[in-house]
C-alpha positions in Angstrom: 0.0 0.0 0.0 1.4 3.3 -1.0 1.2 6.5 1.0 -1.8 7.9 -0.8 -3.9 4.9 -0.2 -2.9 4.9 3.5 -4.0 8.5 3.9 -7.3 7.7 2.2 -8.1 4.9 4.6 -7.2 7.0 7.6 -9.3 9.8 6.2 -12.3 7.5 5.7 -12.0 6.1 9.2 -11.8 9.7 10.6 -14.9 10.7 8.7 -16.8 7.6 9.9 -15.8 8.4 13.5 -16.9 12.0 13.1 -20.2 11.0 11.7 -20.7 8.4 14.5 -20.0 11.0 17.1 -22.1 13.6 15.4 -25.2 11.4 15.3 -25.0 10.0 18.9 -27.0 12.8 20.6 -30.1 12.4 18.4 -30.1 8.6 19.2 -29.8 9.4 22.9 -32.5 12.0 22.6 -34.7 9.4 20.9 -34.2 7.1 23.8 -35.2 9.9 26.2 -38.3 10.6 24.2 -39.2 6.9 24.4 -38.9 7.0 28.2 -41.1 10.1 28.3 -43.7 8.4 26.1 -43.5 5.3 28.3 -44.1 7.4 31.4 -47.0 9.2 29.6 -48.7 5.9 28.8 -47.8 4.3 32.1 -49.6 7.0 34.2 -53.0 6.8 32.4 -52.7 3.0 32.6 -52.0 3.2 36.3 -54.9 5.7 36.7 -57.2 3.4 34.8 -56.1 0.4 36.8 -56.6 2.3 40.1 -60.0 3.6 39.0 -60.9 0.1 37.8 -59.9 -1.4 41.2 -61.8 1.4 43.0 -64.9 0.8 41.0 -64.6 -2.9 41.4 -64.3 -2.5 45.2 -67.3 -0.2 45.1 -69.3 -2.6 43.0 -68.3 -5.5 45.2 -69.3 -3.5 48.3 -72.7 -2.6 46.8 -73.3 -6.1 45.7 -72.4 -7.5 49.2 -74.7 -4.9 50.7 -77.6 -5.8 48.4 -76.9 -9.5 49.0 -77.0 -9.0 52.8 -80.1 -6.9 52.4 -81.8 -9.6 50.3 -80.6 -12.2 52.7 -82.1 -10.2 55.7 -85.4 -9.7 53.9 -85.5 -13.4 52.9 -84.8 -14.4 56.5 -87.4 -12.0 57.7 -90.0 -13.3 55.3 -89.2 -16.9 56.3 -89.6 -15.9 60.0 -93.0 -14.3 59.2 -94.1 -17.4 57.3 -92.9 -19.6 60.1 -94.6 -17.4 62.7 -97.9 -17.4 60.8 -97.6 -21.1 60.2 -97.2 -21.7 63.9 -100.0 -19.3 64.7 -102.3 -21.0 62.2 -101.4 -24.4 63.6 -102.1 -23.2 67.1 -105.5 -21.8 65.9 -106.3 -25.1 64.2 -105.1 -27.1 67.3 -107.1 -24.9 69.6 -110.2 -25.2 67.4 -109.8 -29.0 67.3 -109.4 -29.2 71.1 -112.4 -27.0 71.5 -114.5 -29.1 69.1 -113.3 -32.3 70.9 -114.3 -30.8 74.2 -117.7 -29.8 72.8 -118.2 -33.3 71.4 -117.2 -34.9 74.7 -119.5 -32.5 76.6 -122.3 -33.4 74.2 -121.8 -37.1 74.8 -121.7 -36.5 78.6 -124.9 -34.5 78.4 -126.6 -37.3 76.4 -125.3 -39.9 78.9 -126.6 -37.8 81.8 -130.0 -37.4 80.1 -130.3 -41.1 79.4 -129.2 -41.8 83.0 -131.8 -39.4 84.3 -134.5 -41.0 82.2 -133.6 -44.4 83.5 -133.5 -43.1 87.1 -136.9 -41.5 86.7 -138.4 -44.7 85.2 -136.9 -46.7 88.1 -138.2 -44.1 90.6 -141.7 -44.3 89.0 -141.8 -48.0 89.5 -140.6 -47.6 93.1 -143.3 -45.0 93.8 -146.0 -47.4 92.4 -144.7 -50.1 94.7 -144.8 -47.7 97.8 -148.2 -46.3 96.8 -150.1 -48.2 99.6 -147.6 -46.9 102.2 -147.7 -43.4 100.9 -151.5 -43.1 100.3 -152.1 -41.4 103.7 -149.5 -38.7 102.9 -150.9 -38.1 99.4 -154.4 -37.8 100.9 -153.1 -35.0 103.2 -151.6 -33.3 100.2 -155.0 -33.5 98.4 -156.8 -32.0 101.4 -154.2 -29.2 101.8 -154.5 -28.4 98.0 -158.3 -28.1 98.2 -158.0 -25.9 101.3 -155.4 -23.7 99.7 -157.5 -23.3 96.5 -160.6 -22.2 98.4 -158.6 -19.9 100.7 -156.8 -18.3 97.7 -160.2 -17.6 96.1 -161.4 -16.1 99.4 -158.2 -14.0 99.9 -158.6 -12.7 96.3 -162.0 -11.4 97.3 -160.8 -10.2 100.8 -157.2 -8.9 100.4 -156.5 -8.6 104.1 -156.8 -12.4 104.4 -153.7 -12.8 102.2 -151.6 -10.7 104.5 -152.9 -12.6 107.5 -152.0 -15.9 105.8 -148.5 -14.7 105.2 -148.1 -13.7 108.9 -149.5 -17.0 110.1 -147.2 -19.0 107.7 -144.2 -17.1 108.9 -145.0 -17.8 112.5 -145.5 -21.5 111.7 -142.1 -21.6 110.1 -140.4 -20.1 113.1 -142.2 -22.5 115.4 -141.2 -25.4 113.1 -137.6 -24.4 113.3 -137.6 -24.1 117.0 -139.3 -27.5 117.5 -136.9 -29.1 115.1 -133.9 -27.7 116.9 -135.3 -29.0 120.2 -136.7 -32.4 119.2 -135.5 -33.0 115.6 -139.0 -33.2 114.2 -141.0 -30.9 111.9 -144.6 -29.9 112.4 -145.2 -28.5 109.0 -143.0 -30.8 107.0 -143.0 -34.5 106.4 -140.3 -36.6 108.0 -137.2 -37.3 105.9 -138.1 -41.0 105.7 -141.5 -40.2 104.2 -139.9 -37.7 101.8 -137.4 -40.3 100.5 -140.1 -43.0 100.3 -142.9 -41.1 98.7 -141.6 -37.9 97.1 -137.9 -38.0 96.3 -136.2 -40.0 93.6 -132.8 -41.4 94.4 -130.2 -40.3 91.9 -132.5 -37.6 90.4 -130.5 -34.5 89.3 -130.8 -31.3 91.2 -131.9 -28.3 89.3 -129.1 -25.7 89.0 -130.1 -22.2 90.1 -129.6 -19.7 87.4 -127.1 -17.0 88.3 -128.6 -13.5 88.7 -127.9 -11.1 85.9 -125.4 -8.4 86.6 -127.8 -5.8 85.2 -130.5 -6.7 87.7 
C-alpha cells in the first residue's frame, strides 16, 4: 500500500468516526423521548387500573350490601311465614281441642240425660210399689191443696186475708224451726223417711239455680 492509499483509509475512518460522534446525541434524545412516552402511557394505565380497582371494590361493596339486604329480607320473610304457620297451627289445634271438648261435653250430656230418664223410670216403678204406704200422705196433700185453693179464692175477694195468711205461715215456720232444733221433728214438713219413700227419687238430678244477671 502506497502513502496515498494509507492516507485515504485514515481519512475515511476519521470521517466515519466523526459521523458516528455527530449522530449519537439524536439517538440518545430518541431514547429519552421513548422513556417520556412510556411514562406518559404508564400514568394513564395506572390511573385506569386504580380507577378500575376502586370501581370494582365499590361494586363489590354494593353487591355485598344488596346481597346481605336480600338475605335479611328473605330471613325476615321466612320468619314471618314460620310465625304465621305456627300461629295457624295453634289456631287449628285450639279449634280442634275446643271441638273435641264440645263433642265430649255433648256425649256427657246425652249420657246424663239417658241416666236421668232411667232413674226417673226406676223411681216411678218404686213409687208405684210404695203407693199403699204413701197413700195417707198423698191424701193429706189433696186436702191441703183443696183448702189452699178455696182460701186463695177467698183471699182474692178479701185482700187482708192474704196478709194474714203470710203472717200465720211465717209464725208456723219459726215454730217449726224451734221445735226441730229441740226435738229433731218438723210440724209443717214431712219426716225425711217419708220424703225419701214417697216424694224424692234417688239419683235424680238437682236443678241448677240460674245466676242472677249483673244488670238486675
